[in-house]
Each structure stands twice: as structure tokens, then as C-alpha cells.
N, C-alpha and C positions, 0 to 999 in steps of 0.2 A: 921354864920348860923350853927345850929346844924346838924350833920349828921343823916340822917334818918336811922332807923333800917332796917335790911333786912326783907323782907316779909316772912311770914310763908308758909308752903306747902298749906294750905287751901286758904290763900290769893292769892297765885300764881294761883291756879286753877280758882278761881272766877275772878281775873283780866284777865286771859287768855281768859276766856269765854266772858267777857264784852268787850274785845278788838275787838272782831268780830262784836258785835252789842249790843245795849242796851236790857236788859232783865229784867223780874220780877223774884222774888224769886224762885218760883217753877220751872220756865224755866231754871234758873241758875243751880239749883240742878240737873235737868235731863240732862242738857248739860255737866256738870262735869262728871256725870256717863257715858254718851255716849262717851265723849272724852277720858276717861280712860279705856274704854272697860269694865266698871263695877267694876274696881278695887278700885275706890274711890267713896264712897257713903256718902254724907254729911247729917247728921240728920238735921231736921229743926232748932233745938237749935244751932247746930254748924254753920249752914249757916247764921242764923240771927246774931249770935255773930260775925262772920267774917264780915258780911256786916256792922255792927255797928263799928267795928275797922277800916274798910276801909273808912267809912264815916268820922269818927273822925279824921283820918289821911289825909283827903282830897284827897284820892286816887280814890274814886268814888263819884258820886253825884246822887241825885234823879233826874230823868228826868221828871217824871210825876206820879201823882196818878190818877187812873181811876177806877170808880166803874164798876165792872163786876159781874153780878148775885148777887147784893146786898152786895158784898165785895169790899174792897179797894185793888186794885192791884198797888203796887209801882214798877215802872220801874227804874232801875239803869243804869248808864253809867260810863265808865272809864274817868278820868280826865287826863290832861297833866302830872301831878305828878304821877298818876297811871301808865301811859305809861312808864314814866322814871323808876319807880320802877320795872316794868316788864322787861324792857331792862337790868337793873342792875342784875336782877335774871338770865336772859338768859346768861349774861356775866359770872356770877359766875358758872353757870352750865357748860359752855364751859371750864372754867379753871379746874374744877373738872374732866371733861372728859379727858382733856389733861394730867393732872397728872396721872390719871388712866392708860391711854395708855402708858405713859412713864414708869410706874412701870411694866406693862406687857412686854414691850420691854426689860427692864433691867433684868427681871427674865429669859427671853428666851436667853439672851446673856451669 
């Protein structure tokens, strides 16, 4: 089985948001902005490109399509593979933080 590539920063934010609950595009965008204190703002093009990559990689799936005020609202949810990719990213981030802390200690010594 081929090793899956590491998820991007944008994919991380979207997966992290969907790990909490299934959401539709605009709600994902607003939650990423809220979660990052406004530091990360996904354009619609970036959001939908990210959703497309995550769907293609089977890290998320469409939960349902619902018509709201004459428009189709697609709701997405994280898959088991998406949860695993998110856990791998958390592990990588922990390793990076450990290395950073070690370097700080070494400089102080």
C-alpha cells in the first residue's frame, strides 16, 4: 500500500473543523477563521479546491446535499482515513515542537 502524502496546512484546518461536526462550505470557512482567531481566511476558491482534494483522497465525504433558499448546500464530514491523517499531522507537529524545545534548551546550556 502506498504511503499517503502529508496533509497541507489548509487541509489540516478543514479536517480539524470537520472532526468536530459535519459542516457545509461557508460554515467550514467561517469556523476556520474563528478557530484561528482570524489569522487564516480561506478564499472560496481555496476552500473548494481543498475540499476537492480531500474528497479525491477519501479523507472527507459528502454527507448530504440540501436545498436552502433555492441553492444546494453540500455538507461534508471527515472519514476514518481523514481522522488518521489528522492524527498523523498532530504527531508531526508534536515532533516539531519537541525538536524546537530541545534546540532552545541547547542554546541556553
